[in-house]
C-alpha positions, -999 to 999 in steps of 0.1 A, spaced: 26 -20 30 31 -11 -5 55 9 -26 89 20 -15 115 46 -23 149 35 -12 145 27 25 109 39 30 76 21 28 42 36 21 18 30 51 -10 52 40 -23 77 15 -41 109 23 -74 110 4 -90 142 16 -96 165 46 -124 156 69 -144 181 89 -130 212 104 -109 198 132 -78 192 110 -84 155 104 -77 138 71 -91 106 57 -63 81 51 -64 49 30 -44 25 51 -16 6 33 -3 -15 62 -15 -47 80 -6 -31 113 -24 3 115 -25 3 153 13 3 154 19 27 126 -8 52 135 -3 52 172 -5 86 190 30 101 192 43 82 162 62 103 137 56 95 100 72 112 70 51 127 42 58 114 7 47 123 -28 20 103 -46 46 76 -56 60 73 -20 92 93 -25 98 109 9 96 147 13 114 168 38 85 170 61 71 148 89 40 148 110 33 135 145 2 114 149 -20 131 175 -49 106 171 -63 81 146 -97 64 145 -114 40 122 -137 55 96 -153 39 65 -125 14 57 -97 37 65 -86 61 93 -93 96 103 -59 110 113 -51 142 132 -15 154 130 -2 175 159 14 200 135 -18 207 116 -44 231 129 -82 231 124 -95 236 89 -108 271 80 -146 269 85 -150 295 57 -136 271 31 -103 288 24 -73 266 16 -55 255 47 -26 233 58 -48 202 60 -60 207 24 -23 207 12 -20 171 25 -45 157 -1 -28 132 -24 3 128 -3 15 94 11 26 86 46 59 67 47 81 52 74 117 40 73 119 4 63 138 -4 95 108 8 116 84 -17 99 75 -48 119 96 -77 107 79 -99 82 68 -134 91 82 -163 72 53 -164 47 49 -126 43 61 -102 17 57 -65 11 32 -60 -18 57 -38 -37 80 -68 -38 56 -87 -60 59 -63 -90 85 -76 -114 83 -112 -102 81 -140 -128 49 -160 -125 53 -197 -130 29 -226 -129 32 -264 -137 26 -254 -173 57 -232 -173 63 -194 -172 30 -175 -172 44 -139 -174 55 -111 -151 37 -92 -124 32 -57 -137 9 -42 -110 -14 -50 -81 -50 -39 -80 -68 -35 -47 -102 -49 -56 -131 -53 -31 -125 -91 -30 -88 -87 -24 -56 -80 -43 -54 -90 -80 -20 -96 -97 -19 -80 -132 4 -104 -150 18 -94 -184 19 -125 -207 41 -123 -238 18 -125 -269 -14 -130 -248 -19 -97 -230 -27 -91 -193 -42 -117 -170 -57 -108 -136 -50 -134 -110 -64 -134 -75 -36 -130 -49 -49 -156 -25 -31 -183 -4 -50 -211 -21 -34 -201 -55 1 -191 -44 24 -221 -39 56 -202 -32 71 -167 -34 108 -163 -36 116 -126 -38 153 -132 -40 150 -156 -70 123 -133 -85 96 -160 -88 60 -164 -77 47 -200 -82 10 -206 -88 -13 -235 -81 -36 -224 -108 -71 -239 -110 -80 -255 -143 -87 -231 -171 -74 -199 -154 -42 -197 -175 -61 -202 -208 -81 -170 -203 
């Protein structure tokens, strides 16, 4: 789950309407989509940055589709077959958020992705820089690390390279392969 606004977490992002039955294609932003997008679950709509809006939807159904989900909300009717703007079209670009307290508790070695932004990246050689952003690449997440005087370095966010994450201390320790930090 990425992003947050106060006590809410982004669990998905509406990409576009799909078909005429009132479904939308959702990019999933949670490791537990079966729990979050279960029939009957109420999720809140949020703006593109994940700030909650004053509107919720009830998941009627969700099914896998091309790396995401097709989601039908109980409150949204079919799309107009004549192409006129409809309720489902208005969802494009919105996020789906849940209260932080409704998220499955993290395991000991887990963090929310948004918690990585702002962490100081350290390695045996010393401080590398600060995590500015995460990129969702086809091979997995990349940490965009700002390095003073050296520019940005993209580092794969993989277990083999992450020695320790201490969100409270604000540190992510790397086990960097030779040459990576010289790029």
